[in-house]
Every structure is written in C-alpha cells, then in structure tokens.
A tleap script that builds the chain and sets N, CA, C and O, in Angstrom:
source leaprc.protein.ff14SB
mol = sequence {
  NMET ILE LYS TYR LEU GLY SER LEU PRO PRO
  PHE LEU THR LEU GLY GLY SER VAL LEU ALA
  PHE LEU ILE PRO PHE LEU PHE TYR LYS LEU
  SER ASN LYS ILE HIE GLU TRP GLY ASP PRO
  PRO TRP LYS ASN THR LYS LYS PRO SER CSER
}
set mol.1.N position { -45.364 22.329 -7.630 }
set mol.1.CA position { -44.192 21.081 -7.456 }
set mol.1.C position { -43.037 22.263 -7.294 }
set mol.1.O position { -42.450 22.364 -6.217 }
set mol.2.N position { -42.799 22.956 -8.154 }
set mol.2.CA position { -41.325 23.797 -7.199 }
set mol.2.C position { -41.131 24.389 -5.874 }
set mol.2.O position { -40.053 24.931 -5.634 }
set mol.3.N position { -42.022 24.350 -5.017 }
set mol.3.CA position { -42.042 24.451 -3.624 }
set mol.3.C position { -41.085 23.379 -3.146 }
set mol.3.O position { -40.131 23.659 -2.420 }
set mol.4.N position { -41.339 22.190 -3.546 }
set mol.4.CA position { -41.257 21.169 -2.609 }
set mol.4.C position { -39.515 20.690 -3.315 }
set mol.4.O position { -38.773 19.914 -2.714 }
set mol.5.N position { -39.106 21.428 -4.820 }
set mol.5.CA position { -37.758 21.401 -5.122 }
set mol.5.C position { -37.019 22.617 -4.870 }
set mol.5.O position { -35.797 22.641 -5.013 }
set mol.6.N position { -37.428 23.239 -4.644 }
set mol.6.CA position { -36.774 24.111 -3.743 }
set mol.6.C position { -36.545 24.762 -5.157 }
set mol.6.O position { -37.079 24.439 -6.218 }
set mol.7.N position { -35.371 26.027 -4.856 }
set mol.7.CA position { -35.211 26.989 -5.981 }
set mol.7.C position { -34.192 25.773 -6.851 }
set mol.7.O position { -33.487 25.003 -6.199 }
set mol.8.N position { -34.226 25.731 -8.277 }
set mol.8.CA position { -32.646 25.713 -9.306 }
set mol.8.C position { -31.908 26.263 -8.994 }
set mol.8.O position { -32.019 27.470 -8.782 }
set mol.9.N position { -30.510 25.380 -8.788 }
set mol.9.CA position { -29.229 26.141 -8.993 }
set mol.9.C position { -29.098 27.316 -10.209 }
set mol.9.O position { -29.830 27.398 -11.196 }
set mol.10.N position { -27.977 28.189 -9.866 }
set mol.10.CA position { -27.949 28.977 -11.678 }
set mol.10.C position { -26.702 28.720 -12.186 }
set mol.10.O position { -25.534 28.627 -11.810 }
set mol.11.N position { -27.479 28.624 -13.334 }
set mol.11.CA position { -26.218 28.190 -14.053 }
set mol.11.C position { -25.209 27.883 -14.215 }
set mol.11.O position { -24.833 26.846 -14.761 }
set mol.12.N position { -24.138 29.311 -13.461 }
set mol.12.CA position { -22.761 28.808 -13.375 }
set mol.12.C position { -22.817 27.662 -11.923 }
set mol.12.O position { -21.865 26.912 -11.706 }
set mol.13.N position { -23.753 27.676 -11.245 }
set mol.13.CA position { -22.825 26.907 -10.329 }
set mol.13.C position { -23.040 25.096 -10.924 }
set mol.13.O position { -22.138 24.273 -10.775 }
set mol.14.N position { -24.280 24.783 -11.532 }
set mol.14.CA position { -24.239 23.535 -12.274 }
set mol.14.C position { -23.501 23.142 -13.169 }
set mol.14.O position { -23.225 21.961 -13.382 }
set mol.15.N position { -23.003 24.342 -13.945 }
set mol.15.CA position { -22.169 24.141 -15.130 }
set mol.15.C position { -20.640 24.229 -14.233 }
set mol.15.O position { -19.750 23.699 -14.898 }
set mol.16.N position { -20.150 24.763 -12.910 }
set mol.16.CA position { -19.443 24.528 -12.143 }
set mol.16.C position { -19.400 22.900 -11.815 }
set mol.16.O position { -18.341 22.273 -11.825 }
set mol.17.N position { -20.368 22.448 -11.595 }
set mol.17.CA position { -20.171 21.051 -10.848 }
set mol.17.C position { -20.397 20.021 -12.019 }
set mol.17.O position { -20.173 18.837 -11.770 }
set mol.18.N position { -20.846 20.404 -13.343 }
set mol.18.CA position { -20.514 19.367 -14.139 }
set mol.18.C position { -19.248 19.577 -14.928 }
set mol.18.O position { -19.007 18.683 -15.740 }
set mol.19.N position { -18.180 20.814 -14.841 }
set mol.19.CA position { -17.000 20.627 -14.856 }
set mol.19.C position { -15.858 19.519 -13.494 }
set mol.19.O position { -14.995 18.642 -13.550 }
set mol.20.N position { -16.568 20.275 -12.477 }
set mol.20.CA position { -15.834 19.126 -11.494 }
set mol.20.C position { -16.004 18.080 -11.729 }
set mol.20.O position { -15.253 17.378 -11.051 }
set mol.21.N position { -16.837 17.335 -12.584 }
set mol.21.CA position { -16.939 15.769 -12.545 }
set mol.21.C position { -16.135 15.421 -13.715 }
set mol.21.O position { -15.552 14.345 -13.846 }
set mol.22.N position { -16.126 16.913 -15.026 }
set mol.22.CA position { -15.718 16.023 -16.548 }
set mol.22.C position { -14.693 16.564 -16.528 }
set mol.22.O position { -14.017 15.767 -17.179 }
set mol.23.N position { -13.653 17.824 -16.096 }
set mol.23.CA position { -12.488 17.537 -16.259 }
set mol.23.C position { -11.433 16.521 -15.625 }
set mol.23.O position { -10.592 16.115 -16.427 }
set mol.24.N position { -11.319 15.943 -14.047 }
set mol.24.CA position { -10.666 14.990 -13.515 }
set mol.24.C position { -10.796 13.857 -14.283 }
set mol.24.O position { -9.845 13.258 -14.785 }
set mol.25.N position { -12.409 13.429 -14.425 }
set mol.25.CA position { -12.783 12.059 -15.562 }
set mol.25.C position { -12.079 11.869 -16.802 }
set mol.25.O position { -11.817 10.723 -17.167 }
set mol.26.N position { -11.616 13.247 -17.753 }
set mol.26.CA position { -10.755 13.217 -18.710 }
set mol.26.C position { -10.105 13.227 -18.750 }
set mol.26.O position { -9.808 12.998 -19.923 }
set mol.27.N position { -8.670 13.468 -17.760 }
set mol.27.CA position { -7.528 13.636 -17.065 }
set mol.27.C position { -7.432 12.137 -16.659 }
set mol.27.O position { -6.295 11.696 -16.490 }
set mol.28.N position { -8.438 11.343 -16.491 }
set mol.28.CA position { -8.149 10.080 -15.931 }
set mol.28.C position { -8.477 9.426 -16.819 }
set mol.28.O position { -8.581 8.283 -16.375 }
set mol.29.N position { -8.724 9.445 -17.881 }
set mol.29.CA position { -8.743 8.465 -18.991 }
set mol.29.C position { -7.733 9.103 -20.101 }
set mol.29.O position { -7.051 8.641 -21.016 }
set mol.30.N position { -7.913 10.041 -19.710 }
set mol.30.CA position { -5.769 10.593 -21.166 }
set mol.30.C position { -5.181 9.856 -20.195 }
set mol.30.O position { -4.942 8.687 -20.500 }
set mol.31.N position { -4.968 10.114 -19.418 }
set mol.31.CA position { -3.805 9.220 -18.027 }
set mol.31.C position { -3.875 7.475 -18.890 }
set mol.31.O position { -2.890 6.930 -19.388 }
set mol.32.N position { -5.046 6.990 -18.869 }
set mol.32.CA position { -4.856 5.626 -18.666 }
set mol.32.C position { -4.586 5.389 -20.688 }
set mol.32.O position { -3.564 4.748 -20.934 }
set mol.33.N position { -5.075 5.666 -21.450 }
set mol.33.CA position { -4.868 5.763 -23.009 }
set mol.33.C position { -3.363 5.956 -23.105 }
set mol.33.O position { -2.926 5.299 -24.050 }
set mol.34.N position { -2.137 6.831 -22.262 }
set mol.34.CA position { -1.274 6.984 -22.487 }
set mol.34.C position { -0.315 6.189 -21.993 }
set mol.34.O position { 0.723 5.884 -22.580 }
set mol.35.N position { -0.745 5.748 -20.606 }
set mol.35.CA position { -0.200 4.389 -20.013 }
set mol.35.C position { -0.310 3.468 -20.717 }
set mol.35.O position { 0.782 2.956 -20.961 }
set mol.36.N position { -1.311 2.894 -21.276 }
set mol.36.CA position { -1.659 1.887 -22.449 }
set mol.36.C position { -1.264 2.206 -23.947 }
set mol.36.O position { -1.821 1.664 -24.902 }
set mol.37.N position { -0.425 2.978 -24.040 }
set mol.37.CA position { 0.268 3.130 -25.114 }
set mol.37.C position { 1.647 2.791 -25.270 }
set mol.37.O position { 2.306 2.204 -26.128 }
set mol.38.N position { 2.050 3.756 -23.352 }
set mol.38.CA position { 3.507 3.813 -23.723 }
set mol.38.C position { 3.930 3.113 -22.255 }
set mol.38.O position { 4.633 3.812 -21.526 }
set mol.39.N position { 3.699 2.307 -21.965 }
set mol.39.CA position { 3.941 1.539 -21.116 }
set mol.39.C position { 5.091 0.724 -21.896 }
set mol.39.O position { 4.919 0.645 -23.112 }
set mol.40.N position { 6.520 -0.044 -21.236 }
set mol.40.CA position { 7.091 -1.320 -21.656 }
set mol.40.C position { 6.086 -2.856 -21.336 }
set mol.40.O position { 5.219 -3.276 -20.569 }
set mol.41.N position { 6.764 -3.202 -22.302 }
set mol.41.CA position { 5.964 -4.353 -22.035 }
set mol.41.C position { 5.938 -4.983 -20.563 }
set mol.41.O position { 4.876 -5.279 -20.014 }
set mol.42.N position { 7.306 -5.183 -19.912 }
set mol.42.CA position { 6.979 -5.685 -18.265 }
set mol.42.C position { 6.341 -5.553 -17.867 }
set mol.42.O position { 5.800 -6.353 -17.103 }
set mol.43.N position { 5.875 -4.112 -18.204 }
set mol.43.CA position { 4.901 -3.316 -16.963 }
set mol.43.C position { 3.601 -3.674 -17.426 }
set mol.43.O position { 2.567 -3.266 -16.897 }
set mol.44.N position { 3.658 -4.601 -18.625 }
set mol.44.CA position { 1.701 -4.187 -18.637 }
set mol.44.C position { 1.508 -5.467 -18.212 }
set mol.44.O position { 2.154 -6.493 -18.423 }
set mol.45.N position { -0.121 -5.110 -17.170 }
set mol.45.CA position { -0.946 -5.774 -16.363 }
set mol.45.C position { -1.321 -6.569 -17.080 }
set mol.45.O position { -1.288 -7.671 -16.532 }
set mol.46.N position { -1.634 -6.599 -17.941 }
set mol.46.CA position { -2.498 -6.961 -18.692 }
set mol.46.C position { -2.114 -8.839 -19.428 }
set mol.46.O position { -1.276 -8.811 -20.329 }
set mol.47.N position { -2.527 -9.907 -19.165 }
set mol.47.CA position { -2.231 -10.946 -19.843 }
set mol.47.C position { -2.277 -11.446 -21.233 }
set mol.47.O position { -3.373 -11.648 -21.755 }
set mol.48.N position { -1.322 -11.633 -21.790 }
set mol.48.CA position { -1.605 -12.064 -23.503 }
set mol.48.C position { -2.439 -12.959 -23.639 }
set mol.48.O position { -2.566 -14.063 -23.109 }
set mol.49.N position { -3.225 -12.199 -24.679 }
set mol.49.CA position { -5.158 -13.394 -24.692 }
set mol.49.C position { -4.319 -14.139 -25.769 }
set mol.49.O position { -3.984 -13.602 -26.825 }
set mol.50.N position { -3.909 -15.800 -25.318 }
set mol.50.CA position { -3.634 -16.482 -26.751 }
set mol.50.C position { -4.449 -18.039 -26.156 }
set mol.50.O position { -4.541 -19.012 -26.904 }
savepdb mol mol.pdb
quit
C-alpha cells in the first residue's frame, strides 16, 4: 500500500502546509469580525431584519 502512496511528507512540510492555510484564514475571519463591529451604519451591507 505504501508503494502506491509514495513517501509521506515530513512533519515540517505538512505543518507548513497547514499553517499556510490556517494563518490567512484566521486573518480573514478576524478582519470580517472587526468590520462587523466597527463599520459605521451607512457602510453596513446587511439589510435590517424587521
């Protein structure tokens, strides 16, 4: 089975790949949350629910 999959990447390669996805994703989520809290009402893109 291993000969079909090839060698698995070393820990640092796998860890770097995870961090390369995780760090930008967390910045994206944090930025959205900051904009949600701090944008003025006229810049709010969500429609009021009434």
